[in-house]
N, C-alpha and C positions, 0 to 999 in steps of 0.2 A: 574225733568227731568231724572235723573239718575236712580231713581227708575222706572219710566215709561220705559225706555229703559231695565232695567233688566227684568221687567215683560214681555215686547214684546219678549225678546230673549226667556225666559222662556216658553213662549207660542209656539215658534218657534220650540223648540227642540222635541216636539212629531210629529209634521209634518215632519221634517226632518228626524227622526227615522222611521216613517212609509214610508216615501218615499225611504229611503234606503233598507228597507225590501222587498218592491214591486220591486225594481229596482234588488236585489240580487236574488228574486224567478224567474226572467225571465230567468235566466240561465237553470232553471230545467222545467219551463212551456212550454219553446220554443222547439219543436220537434228537434232532432238530439243531437248527442254525441259530446261535445267539443273536446274530445280527437280525435275523428275521423275527425272533422273539422281542427284541428291542423295538422294532418298528410296530410289532402289533398286528392289527388287523388292516393297517393302512398297506395299498398297493405300492410296491416301490420297483423301480427299474434295477436290471443288473448292475447298471453303474453305480446307482445309490447303494444297492447293498454291498458292494464292493468297497465303497467311500467309508461306510459305517464299519465294516471289518477292518479297514485300514486303522481307522481311529481307536477301536478296540484292540488293535494289536493282533488280530488273530490272523494275519497274512505272514507273520514272521515265523521262523522256526520254532519248533516245539521246545527246545531246550533254552532259547531265548525267552519265550513266554514264561516257562518255568521259573527262570532265574528272575525276572521281573517280579511274579507272583511272590516269591520267598521274600525278594528284597522289600516290596511294598509291605508284606505281612510283617516283616521284622520292624517295620516304622508305624505299625498299627493301622493300616490301610489295607482292608480287605475287598475293595472294589466298590462299584456301586449298584444299589438294587436296580434291575431292570424294570421293575413295576413301579416303584415310587421315585427312583432317581436320588434317594437320599444313601448316603454312605452306610455300608453293611454294617460297620462298627456302631453306627447310630442305632440302626434298627436292632442290633443284639443287644446293646446296652439298655435300650427301653424294655427289653422282654426279659433279660437275664434275672433280675430281682424276682420277678413271679416266679420263674423255675426255680430259683434257688430257695425262695420260701417255702416252695411245695416240695422240694426234695429234702430239705433240712427237717421239716415238720414229718414227713414221712419216715425219715432216718430216725428221729426221736422216738416215734411211735415203734417202727420195728425193733429199735434197740431195747426198748423197756419190755415190750411183749416177748422178744426172742431171749433176752437174758433171763428174764422171770420165769417163763416157761421151761427154758432149757435146764436152769439152775435147780428149779423146782422138781422136775422130773427126774434129774440125776440123784437128787437127795432122797427122793421118794420112789426108787427104782421098782418096778414090778408091782406098784400100787394102783389103784383107781385114778390117783392124780398123775401118775406117769401115764396111763392109758388116755386119759382125757386130753392132756396136753399133747401128746404126739398124733392123736386124732386131729386136734386143731392144727398142728403143724403140717399134718397129711392135706388136710383141707386147702391151706394156704398154698401148698405146692402145687396142688391138682388145679385150683380154679384159675382159669384166664382172668386176667387184669379187667378186661374191657366187660365181660360178663358180670364181674362182682361191682363194677362200677354201676352198670345198668340196675343190677339188684338193687344196690342200696339207694339209686335214685328212686326206684320204684316203690321200696319200704318207706325210707325216711322223707321222701319229699312228695311222692304221689298220694301214698296210702296216709301217712302220718302227719304229713305237713310240718314236720319240726325243722328240716334244713332246706336251703335252696336246691334246685336241680341244676342251675347253672351258677358259673362262679361269680362271687360279688366280694368287695372289699369286706375286710375283718375276719375274725376267726369262724364264723358261721359257714362263709363260703369257702373256707379251707378244710374243713372237717372231712367231708365225703371224699373228695379227690385224694387226700393224704392218708385215709384210711385204705382205699382201695388201692393205692399205689403201694403202701407198707406191709400188706399182709404177706406177700411172696417173700419179701427180705425178711420179716419176722420168722416166717416158717424155717427159712434155711438158717437163720442165726440160732433158732431154738435147737433145732437137730443137731447142728455143729456144738453147741456150748453143751448139751447132754452128753454126747460122746467124748468130747475132749474132758468134761469134768469126771466122767465115770474113769476114764483111762488115768487120770492124775490121782483118784481116790483109791486107786489099786497100789500106788507107789509105796515103798517101804518107809520113806522118811515120814509119811503121815501115819503109819502105824506107830512108828516111834514116837511122834508128837502126842498121839492119844495115849500111849503107854506113859507117857511122862505126867499125865493127868491135866493136859489141856482142853479146855472147853470145846464142845463142837463148832460153836460159832466161831472160835479163835482159829481152830484148824483150817475151817472152810474158808473163812474170809482172808485171813493173813497168809495161810501156807497154800492151799489148793487154789482158790481161785485166781492169783496172780500168774501161776504157772498154766492154768486152763485157759485163760482169756487171750492169749498170744493168737491162737489161729482165729479167735473170734474178732478180734480187732482186724486182722487182715482182711476177713470176709467183709468186716463194716465197710472198710475203706473201698473194695471192689463194688460192693452194693451201694454205696454212694454215688460212684460213678455211673453205675447202672440206672440208678434213679433218675438222675439227670438226663441221660438219653433216652431212659424208658418212659418219660413224662409225655410220649408224643400222643400215644393213645388216650392217656387219661386227660390231658389239656384239651384235646380234642373234644371229648365226650362232654367235658364240664365247660366247656368254652371258656378256658382261663388263657389270658393274652401272654401266653409263655414262649419259649422256644420251641418246645414241641408243636404248638399251633402255627408258630413262624413257618417251622419247616415244611409242615403240611400245606400252608397255603403257598408257599413258594414252589413246591413241588408240582401243584396244580396249576400253577401260573408260569412253569418252566423258569423261574427265577434262579438259574444256577448259581450266580455269584453269592446270593444269601445263603443257598443251601450249602455251598463250599465253606462260607464263613462260619456258619453254625457248628458243622461237623468238626472243622478245625479247632474251634474254641472247645469243644465238648471233649475232643481228643486231648488238648493241652489240660484240661481239668483233670481227667482221667489220670493222665501221668502225674500231676502235682500230688493228687489224692494218693497215689502209690507211694511217693516219695515221704509224705507225712505219716504214713502208716508205718514205714520202715524206721522212720526216726522216733517215733512214738515207742518203740520196743524198749528202749533203754530207759524210759520213765516209768514202764510199767513192770519190768523186770530188773531190779538193779545188777543182777548178775551179768545182763547183756552189757558189753562195754564195746564201743566202736573206737578203731584207731584211726 
């Protein structure tokens, strides 16, 4: 197991390095001078701009700036926000719990709906239950997240008045954004669970288990499900990373103070260090989730062993 973890970490290093390079180059690919952005609306002489560029290190060679960026990032320093002049790590730390709460709640909803609909659809293949379940999955895949969010606001906030239209503390303020964010992932998991379960149910060892007189529930839960669930677990790990990064529209629509809202505000204000820091953190979380998913295989299916 330890050797496998080391190999996976070694494979993750190039991904992190490439991501850091892309994130760093954003500063130079996006139009605008960071020194002018830092000054804002104030008029500055060319000498003053040159002085600020020197203080920010923008007059040094590109590879030197990248080396400093990586060195400071390894020590937990992602720079300072051009708008608030606070450390980017502080800005991210104050917003990350809200985004994590939203993504975890959406993942829980997506997991319950996806597993339930997919399993039920596979066990009741070609029935009305199968048709309705796949119609729900097709709806989830087809509907844009922002349109669904606006539809939920109009129905449950404007018409019925049951839930708040904008984010507020507590469960009531979390329901609508979590549901609107979860539906696409739930639809993806449901379709994958159905196809994986149908494939496993056709295998010979399950026919043998039924022939031995095992109950249907035992065959499904103890023999079929552990084999069918592995690709679904892989998809869940990828979906969770997508939910973290895909919360931008949802948090903007519902005015949640999370990383998505922080990115949108930073892009509008051309606060490039903050944008860089958020994207780098989300990429690292995505890599970590993939590693955790790989390690979970041995616990789901005992036949899998890592040397």
